[in-house]
ZABA-225927 format. One line per 3 residues: number of its first residue (from 1); their letters; for each residue x, y, z of C-alpha. Coordinates in steps of 0.02 Angstrom, whole numbers, plus 50000, padded with zeros to 5 digits. Layout:
N
NUM> a> X:Y:Z; ...;
***
This chain:
366
1> msv> 54990:54296:56531; 54985:54361:56707; 55125:54383:56831;
4> ksn> 55122:54363:57018; 55112:54542:57075; 55160:54623:57239;
7> lap> 54976:54650:57279; 54960:54495:57387; 54801:54553:57478;
10> avl> 54714:54584:57312; 54764:54412:57249; 54695:54329:57404;
13> lca> 54533:54427:57390; 54512:54377:57208; 54543:54195:57251;
16> gms> 54404:54202:57377; 54282:54286:57258; 54307:54181:57100;
19> ylp> 54362:54008:57048; 54457:54081:56899; 54647:54090:56916;
22> ssw> 54717:54266:56923; 54782:54258:56744; 54603:54237:56684;
25> ahd> 54525:54385:56775; 54401:54477:56662; 54414:54661:56627;
28> get> 54270:54758:56701; 54274:54677:56872; 54247:54784:57027;
31> ama> 54385:54894:57095; 54415:54765:57232; 54461:54632:57104;
34> kap> 54634:54597:57036; 54699:54716:56903; 54679:54657:56722;
37> tpd> 54820:54554:56650; 54890:54551:56472; 54863:54364:56454;
40> sha> 54675:54365:56478; 54666:54397:56290; 54745:54298:56147;
43> pmg> 54871:54377:56026; 54795:54526:55936; 54780:54432:55771;
46> vmg> 54657:54305:55844; 54476:54363:55823; 54337:54307:55939;
49> dht> 54462:54236:56063; 54377:54280:56229; 54206:54306:56307;
52> hra> 54146:54435:56433; 54038:54435:56589; 53857:54493:56583;
55> gew> 53844:54680:56554; 54023:54706:56495; 54067:54803:56336;
58> mvs> 54226:54810:56234; 54277:54921:56088; 54425:54880:55977;
61> yry> 54524:54948:55831; 54649:54848:55730; 54762:54903:55588;
64> mtm> 54835:54773:55471; 54958:54796:55329; 55014:54653:55217;
67> amk> 55148:54654:55083; 55153:54532:54938; 55301:54523:54820;
70> gnq> 55351:54402:54682; 55254:54258:54607; 55240:54071:54632;
73> qgt> 55164:53924:54540; 55125:53799:54676; 55281:53808:54784;
76> nsl> 55400:53865:54645; 55450:54045:54613; 55423:54119:54440;
79> spe> 55500:54274:54362; 55388:54398:54268; 55472:54345:54105;
82> eia> 55433:54162:54137; 55250:54204:54167; 55237:54314:54014;
85> tti> 55312:54185:53897; 55256:54016:53966; 55091:54033:54063;
88> anp> 54939:54013:53951; 54808:54149:53948; 54638:54067:53986;
91> fag> 54553:54202:53879; 54660:54167:53724; 54553:54167:53567;
94> qpm> 54448:54314:53626; 54472:54481:53534; 54635:54569:53581;
97> mpp> 54688:54424:53692; 54868:54357:53676; 54910:54172:53699;
100> tlr> 55006:54199:53862; 54987:54311:54013; 55065:54478:53962;
103> vvp> 55025:54576:54120; 55112:54520:54280; 55084:54586:54457;
106> lem> 55246:54631:54547; 55195:54694:54718; 55034:54715:54817;
109> ttq> 55000:54810:54977; 54840:54786:55076; 54794:54897:55222;
112> mhm> 54643:54857:55329; 54560:54955:55469; 54449:54848:55581;
115> vgl> 54328:54923:55707; 54244:54804:55830; 54114:54807:55968;
118> mya> 54077:54669:56094; 53936:54657:56222; 53888:54516:56339;
121> ptd> 53700:54505:56376; 53735:54353:56488; 53887:54267:56563;
124> rvt> 53873:54131:56432; 53844:54235:56273; 53951:54376:56203;
127> lma> 53896:54467:56045; 54022:54541:55924; 54015:54654:55770;
130> mah> 54162:54705:55660; 54173:54823:55511; 54320:54833:55390;
133> yld> 54391:54974:55283; 54518:54922:55151; 54650:55005:55042;
136> kdm> 54731:54898:54906; 54872:54939:54785; 54944:54821:54655;
139> ehv> 55092:54862:54543; 55105:54776:54373; 55223:54761:54227;
142> tfa> 55152:54747:54052; 55246:54655:53914; 55231:54721:53737;
145> ggm> 55129:54633:53602; 55083:54450:53603; 55255:54369:53617;
148> gss> 55430:54396:53683; 55497:54471:53845; 55505:54656:53802;
151> rlg> 55434:54761:53944; 55313:54897:53888; 55288:54986:54053;
154> hft> 55221:54985:54231; 55054:55035:54306; 54968:55026:54476;
157> trs> 54786:54989:54513; 54700:55043:54674; 54537:55010:54765;
160> sgw> 54474:55068:54933; 54313:55067:55033; 54214:54970:55161;
163> gdt> 54229:54782:55157; 54110:54648:55221; 54035:54660:55397;
166> qls> 54046:54520:55525; 53916:54481:55658; 53944:54339:55780;
169> ali> 53901:54262:55947; 54029:54182:56063; 53942:54046:56162;
172> gly> 54024:53973:56317; 54037:53784:56321; 54149:53747:56469;
175> dgg> 54236:53852:56601; 54347:53751:56715; 54456:53893:56774;
178> ahr> 54620:53845:56693; 54533:53779:56536; 54392:53861:56438;
181> whl> 54300:53824:56277; 54176:53926:56177; 54090:53916:56008;
184> nag> 54110:54050:55874; 53948:54069:55777; 53959:54207:55647;
187> isl> 53896:54272:55482; 53978:54391:55359; 53866:54517:55270;
190> ptg> 53909:54567:55090; 53935:54753:55119; 54097:54763:55017;
193> sid> 54100:54814:54834; 54134:54683:54699; 54131:54801:54548;
196> eed> 54285:54910:54576; 54369:54981:54419; 54532:55068:54372;
199> nvl> 54644:55112:54225; 54764:54978:54159; 54904:54968:54030;
202> tpm> 54869:54837:53896; 55001:54746:53791; 54946:54855:53644;
205> gmr> 54989:55014:53739; 54809:55067:53773; 54747:55127:53944;
208> ptl> 54563:55079:53962; 54462:55077:54123; 54418:54897:54166;
211> rlp> 54339:54802:54309; 54478:54749:54426; 54518:54565:54457;
214> yam> 54449:54471:54608; 54600:54506:54719; 54568:54693:54707;
217> qlg> 54384:54687:54751; 54329:54736:54927; 54204:54600:54972;
220> sgt> 54141:54426:54933; 53969:54475:54870; 53893:54329:54967;
223> ydl> 53825:54294:55140; 53955:54184:55224; 53941:54074:55377;
226> epg> 54088:54087:55499; 54083:53942:55623; 54223:53900:55742;
229> ity> 54278:53840:55913; 54406:53918:56032; 54506:53847:56177;
232> ngg> 54604:53945:56308; 54717:53875:56445; 54836:53945:56573;
235> agk> 54948:53908:56721; 55054:54037:56812; 55147:54149:56690;
238> ltw> 55105:54038:56541; 54947:54041:56437; 54904:53948:56279;
241> ggq> 54758:53921:56163; 54694:53862:55997; 54556:53907:55876;
244> yra> 54475:53831:55723; 54376:53948:55610; 54297:53927:55440;
247> tir> 54216:54037:55308; 54079:53945:55212; 54010:54038:55061;
250> lge> 53822:54032:55036; 53777:54032:54851; 53838:54143:54708;
253> nne> 53851:54331:54711; 53773:54450:54585; 53921:54428:54466;
256> dyt> 53899:54238:54454; 54046:54179:54557; 54085:54119:54733;
259> lgd> 54249:54143:54824; 54329:53985:54894; 54287:53920:55067;
262> khq> 54419:53949:55201; 54475:53841:55347; 54601:53899:55477;
265> ltg> 54679:53816:55629; 54789:53921:55742; 54879:53885:55906;
268> wga> 54976:54002:56020; 55078:54010:56178; 55119:54164:56281;
271> yrv> 55228:54210:56428; 55198:54355:56548; 55364:54445:56562;
274> lpw> 55293:54589:56666; 55126:54615:56756; 55074:54728:56611;
277> msg> 55161:54644:56462; 55167:54473:56382; 55252:54400:56228;
280> slr> 55174:54269:56114; 55215:54146:55976; 55079:54082:55859;
283> ltg> 55073:53953:55718; 54931:53956:55592; 54884:53831:55457;
286> rte> 54752:53882:55330; 54677:53819:55169; 54569:53908:55040;
289> gki> 54479:53844:54887; 54477:53911:54710; 54345:54031:54648;
292> dgr> 54191:53943:54580; 54114:54028:54429; 54173:54185:54341;
295> dsg> 54132:54370:54329; 54104:54403:54143; 54165:54581:54170;
298> ima> 54338:54521:54224; 54438:54472:54071; 54621:54517:54050;
301> pvq> 54789:54431:54011; 54840:54435:54195; 54844:54292:54320;
304> tad> 54728:54380:54444; 54586:54374:54316; 54587:54182:54316;
307> pdn> 54473:54106:54451; 54586:53952:54457; 54730:54059:54521;
310> ygg> 54659:54080:54695; 54674:53984:54858; 54798:53854:54917;
313> dfv> 54877:53787:55076; 54979:53896:55194; 55071:53898:55361;
316> dls> 55116:54062:55448; 55219:54104:55602; 55176:54256:55710;
319> lga> 55274:54343:55847; 55175:54460:55959; 55161:54563:56117;
322> nlv> 55012:54618:56225; 55011:54765:56346; 54874:54815:56469;
325> grd> 54845:54961:56587; 54818:54897:56763; 54783:55052:56868;
328> gpi> 54715:55228:56860; 54651:55306:56699; 54737:55176:56588;
331> rgh> 54659:55026:56677; 54579:54908:56551; 54660:54989:56399;
334> rlg> 54754:54862:56293; 54881:54871:56153; 54940:54725:56049;
337> vew> 55051:54692:55898; 55091:54539:55791; 55220:54516:55653;
340> tvp> 55182:54371:55534; 55292:54286:55405; 55253:54136:55293;
343> vyq> 55328:53967:55333; 55248:53868:55191; 55151:53927:55038;
346> dyn> 55075:53809:54908; 54967:53909:54788; 54833:53851:54667;
349> gvq> 54899:53902:54497; 55004:54060:54483; 54989:54190:54621;
352> mdm> 55085:54324:54714; 55164:54262:54875; 55150:54345:55045;
355> dwm> 55308:54431:55107; 55253:54487:55281; 55105:54552:55379;
358> lla> 55096:54672:55527; 54944:54693:55640; 54927:54818:55782;
361> gyq> 54772:54843:55889; 54689:54933:56034; 54553:54868:56150;
364> ysw> 54457:54941:56296; 54335:54851:56409; 54217:54916:56541;
***
């Protein structure tokens, strides 16, 4: 997303030094090169979107907060009372287990801090590492006894800590100036906890400490492959791109289950409104499978304890902005923000639906 600036001599010099159009200039070029532009990177919510030249480094920090509110079965909304009186409990028949789900999640907030590092040993290969720290809160309502719609009370469960760690290589395939392609070859390491616990309120009025359901755990517990391919294009003040990424789980974790595989396809367009700022619009389609297997330590009359109530098909719309420092001490420093809302949500089983998501980030290259 670059704009024609008033620095005509610098533009002409860049054109003579590189076949890349000005909107694709890399950060970290010499002082004689054109100043960095906001559109040389994708919207902040796209990971592994760009490569670097040999010897370049980049550090990044992203903060994401996501709010979930209400429940759906497939594409249909359900009230807490409908869930408590009509949705069968898969653990019915076990001691102290009612026939229907008597604990219903109402709201969930997830906050994630992502710290990344990129380094390019060659012009063709860029290496990337990213660590995650998560905070999760889920509010529930508990219905009394085994039948009826009488509310007993509310409680909130929480978990926080380091999540899984991602390592990847971005491998250049084609660089034609206005069009570029690279492979995303990554692996996720199981550094996040999968045995988090907290106090709950049961339909019988007791408050035991139990292992939290899958949605409240911090990692997958498995080594996961993360393949993908990314395209970037640009002309004048417009840039665009697309990316396919997947998460392929490798085997079962120590608690005898495997999270569902994920596939995501995203496409974006951006317009450079100022030499240092661009706006973007992005559409993302994603699909996720159910959980395979079950953690024997997770058993409760709540939908999040059922492995079948995970995954589905989704479409999201994101509106974003990128800003970059072009001169002086702020040169190469980037800020970005994206606001995401759901367009289509079709859940497997009964799940909470996403309300909105906000992501803000900072990047610096040298």
